[in-house]
N, C-alpha and C positions, 0 to 999 in steps of 0.2 A: 020340713025338717025342724026338729025342736031345737030351741036355743039353749045352750049350756051356760053355766056360770063363766067358763073360760071365754066363750064367745062374747058374752056381755062385757066382761072385764077388758078383753082385747079391744072391743069396739070403743069403749069409753076411753081407754088409754090412747088409742090412735087419735082421738079428738084433742088430746092434750098437746099444746104447741111444743113443749119441751121434748116429749116423746117423739113427736113428728120430726123434730130437729135431729134427735139421736138416730132415728131410722134413716134419715137422709144422709148422715155422715158415715154410717156403717160400711157402705160399699167401698169407701176409699181406704179403709183400714186393712192392714195385713191380717192373715188368719191368726197370727200370734197375738196381735193387739186385740182382736175380737175375743179371743179366749181370755185375755187379761180383763177386758171390760166385763165379760160375762161373770168371771170370778168375783170381781169387785161388786157387781150388782147383786150376786148371791150373798156376799158378805153383808151388804147394806140391808138386804131383805131379812137376813137372819137377825141383825141388830134390831130392826124394826119389830119383828115378831117378839123378840125378847123384851123390848121396851113395852110393848102392848101388854104382854103377860105380867110384867112388873107392875104396871099401872093398875091393871085389873086386880091383881092380888093385893096390892096396897089399899085400893079402895075397899075391897072386901074386908080386909083386916081392920080398917078404920071404922067400918060399920059395926063391927063387933062391940058389944057394950063394954065400956071402960078402957078401950085401947086407944091411946094417942101416942104419937111419935114426935120426938123433938129433933131427931136426926135421921138421916137416910140409913145409917148403920142400924139404928134401933128397928126401923121398919124392915130392913133386910133380914135381920136376925129373927124377928117375929115370923116373917114369911117363910124362912127356911124351916123353923120349928113347926109352923102350921102345916106346911106342905108335907113334912115327914109324918105328922100325926094323921093327916087325911089320906095318905097314900096306902 
């Protein structure tokens, strides 16, 4: 059987002591609490994806010749304009 990315990710995650602890606790939670936990984890994962995208776009923008940012707002404005131009 071929190994997929999901299999590899799951295998690595299960070796993480924090994830092992969460897996051990899940059976004692009510179905409602499990849904709440799943929703919160989805929220955290979305924030992490957005943060990674922000960092990547900011690093790309800073590599452009002549662009430096003194504030986060300046960087965000550049990224918004740059994303619209490249879309």
